[in-house]
C-alpha positions in Angstrom: 34.8 -119.6 -5.5 31.4 -118.7 -5.1 29.6 -115.5 -6.7 27.1 -113.8 -8.4 27.2 -113.6 -12.0 25.1 -110.7 -13.4 25.1 -110.6 -17.3 24.5 -107.0 -19.1 24.9 -105.1 -22.4 28.7 -104.1 -20.7 31.7 -104.3 -23.0 34.1 -105.8 -20.1 34.5 -108.1 -17.1 34.3 -106.3 -13.4 34.6 -108.1 -10.1 33.2 -106.6 -7.0 33.4 -107.6 -3.6 30.7 -106.3 -0.9 29.8 -107.5 2.9 32.5 -110.6 1.9 30.4 -111.4 -1.2 31.8 -111.6 -4.5 29.8 -110.4 -7.7 31.4 -110.8 -11.3 29.8 -108.3 -13.9 30.1 -109.9 -17.5 28.9 -109.1 -21.2 25.9 -111.0 -22.6 27.9 -113.6 -24.5 30.9 -113.7 -22.6 31.7 -117.5 -22.0 31.9 -119.4 -18.9 35.4 -120.2 -19.6 36.7 -116.8 -20.0 35.0 -115.6 -17.3 36.7 -118.4 -14.9 40.1 -117.7 -16.3 39.3 -113.7 -15.6 38.3 -114.4 -11.8 41.6 -116.7 -11.5 43.7 -114.0 -12.9 42.8 -112.1 -10.4 42.6 -114.2 -7.8 45.6 -112.5 -5.1 43.7 -109.3 -5.8 40.6 -111.1 -4.5 41.9 -112.9 -1.8 43.5 -109.1 -0.4 39.9 -107.7 -0.7 38.1 -110.5 0.9 40.5 -110.3 3.9 40.5 -106.6 3.9 36.6 -107.0 4.3 37.0 -109.9 6.9 38.8 -107.6 9.2 36.4 -104.8 9.0 33.2 -107.3 9.4 35.2 -108.4 12.7 35.5 -105.1 14.1 31.6 -104.8 13.5 31.0 -108.2 14.6 28.3 -106.8 17.6 26.7 -104.8 15.0 26.3 -107.6 12.6 24.8 -110.4 15.2 22.4 -107.6 16.4 23.7 -106.9 20.0 24.8 -103.7 19.3 23.8 -100.5 16.7 25.6 -98.0 15.0 24.4 -94.2 15.6 26.3 -90.9 14.4 29.6 -93.2 14.3 28.9 -94.3 18.2 28.6 -98.5 18.9 25.5 -98.5 21.0 24.0 -101.1 22.7 20.8 -102.4 20.9 18.0 -104.3 23.8 15.2 -105.3 24.0 12.9 -103.8 26.9 9.8 -105.4 28.1 7.8 -101.7 29.0 9.0 -100.5 25.3 6.2 -100.1 22.2 8.3 -98.3 20.1 12.2 -98.6 19.2 13.4 -95.3 21.1 17.2 -94.2 21.7 17.4 -93.6 25.7 21.0 -93.1 27.5 22.8 -94.5 24.9 20.7 -97.5 24.3 18.6 -98.5 21.6 15.5 -99.7 23.2 13.4 -102.3 21.2 9.8 -103.5 21.3 9.1 -106.4 23.4 7.9 -108.1 20.3 11.4 -108.4 18.7 12.0 -111.6 19.8 14.4 -112.7 17.0 17.0 -111.0 14.7 14.7 -111.0 11.8 12.1 -108.4 14.0 15.1 -106.8 15.3 16.3 -105.9 12.1 13.1 -104.4 10.8 12.4 -102.4 14.3 15.9 -101.1 13.9 15.4 -100.4 10.4 12.2 -98.2 11.0 14.3 -96.6 13.8 17.0 -95.6 11.3 14.9 -94.4 8.5 12.8 -91.9 11.1 16.3 -90.5 12.7 17.5 -90.4 8.8 14.3 -88.9 7.5 14.7 -85.9 9.9 18.8 -85.7 10.5 20.2 -86.3 6.6 17.9 -83.4 5.5 19.0 -81.4 7.8 22.7 -82.0 7.2 22.2 -81.8 3.7 20.2 -78.4 4.0 23.1 -77.1 6.1 25.6 -78.5 3.2 23.9 -76.7 0.2 23.8 -73.5 1.8 27.6 -73.9 2.9 28.8 -74.9 -0.2 26.2 -72.7 -2.5 25.5 -76.3 -4.5 21.6 -76.1 -4.5 19.9 -79.6 -4.8 16.1 -80.6 -6.3 14.3 -83.0 -4.3 15.7 -85.3 -1.6 14.5 -88.3 -0.5 15.9 -91.8 1.2 17.5 -95.2 -0.3 17.8 -98.2 0.8 20.5 -99.3 -1.6 22.6 -102.3 -1.7 26.0 -100.7 -2.4 25.5 -96.9 -2.8 25.7 -94.4 0.3 24.1 -91.9 -1.8 23.2 -91.1 -5.8 22.5 -87.3 -7.3 20.0 -87.9 -10.9 20.6 -85.7 -13.6 18.0 -83.3 -12.2 19.7 -82.7 -9.0 17.8 -84.8 -7.0 19.3 -86.5 -4.7 18.9 -89.5 -2.1 20.7 -90.7 0.5 20.9 -94.3 2.0 19.1 -93.8 5.4 22.1 -96.1 7.0 24.0 -92.7 7.2 22.2 -92.2 10.2 24.5 -94.5 11.2 27.6 -93.1 10.8 29.8 -90.0 12.4 29.3 -86.2 11.0 32.4 -86.1 9.2 31.6 -89.3 6.9 28.0 -88.7 6.1 29.1 -84.6 5.2 31.9 -86.4 2.9 28.9 -88.2 1.2 26.6 -85.2 1.0 29.3 -82.9 -0.5 30.1 -86.0 -3.0 26.2 -85.9 -3.9 26.0 -82.1 -4.4 29.1 -81.9 -6.2 27.1 -83.8 -8.6 24.6 -80.9 -9.4 27.6 -79.7 -11.4 29.5 -82.4 -12.5 27.5 -85.6 -13.1 30.9 -87.6 -13.6 34.0 -88.6 -11.8 36.4 -86.6 -13.4 39.0 -84.1 -12.6 36.5 -80.8 -12.2 34.1 -83.2 -9.7 37.2 -83.8 -7.6 38.3 -80.3 -7.4 34.5 -79.2 -6.5 34.6 -82.2 -3.9 38.1 -80.7 -2.4 37.0 -77.2 -2.4 34.7 -77.9 -0.1 36.2 -80.3 2.0 40.1 -80.9 1.4 40.1 -83.9 3.6 38.0 -86.0 1.4 40.5 -88.4 0.6 40.8 -89.8 4.1 37.0 -89.9 4.2 36.6 -91.5 1.6 39.0 -94.1 2.5 37.5 -94.2 6.0 33.9 -94.8 4.7 35.1 -98.2 3.1 35.4 -99.5 6.3 31.3 -99.3 7.1 30.4 -100.9 3.2 28.9 -104.1 5.3 26.0 -101.9 7.1 24.5 -101.1 3.5 23.9 -105.0 3.4 22.5 -105.3 6.6 18.3 -104.8 7.9 17.1 -106.2 4.8 
């Protein structure tokens, strides 16, 4: 079974599966034999997760192939338009510049457009949630993270993955409330989740639903 191995100053082995790719994180001196045995012991779990991700990937096949994009939770056609010099969203269609002759160019154009939308829309959503919850943050920035939708550092600065602009408003709200809650609780303990629930009672179902779109964070690179 193919996987990416990352060794670091950690104490335990762990496996993560994102976008159908498996990553194993191991302590610096863990033997190859021990790692292989660990993977073998998790075989059923790995197969289950890979199958789940294949199902999710199939649901977004047109997005992965480049024939469509997600915007505000809606699947929209992505079309190269001969009269366009810049990517624009027109009548439910993402019109790409005529220079987008291959998927690499299309992905680059989608990313540039998505970041433009995200810089305005996510900032507005963050400010709105901050006022509504009373949770203040420091600075805001977009991120191109491969596995995270958002993060909050020790100074209360919040970073949001620009691909959040592709998701519906409730999922965006969940990620933002999650990160704002980290301005008070810098962990995932009981008090943190109580804070999230106070502002978003249905957070558990949103957290589960967000996982269906994990493959998006691996795209447009």
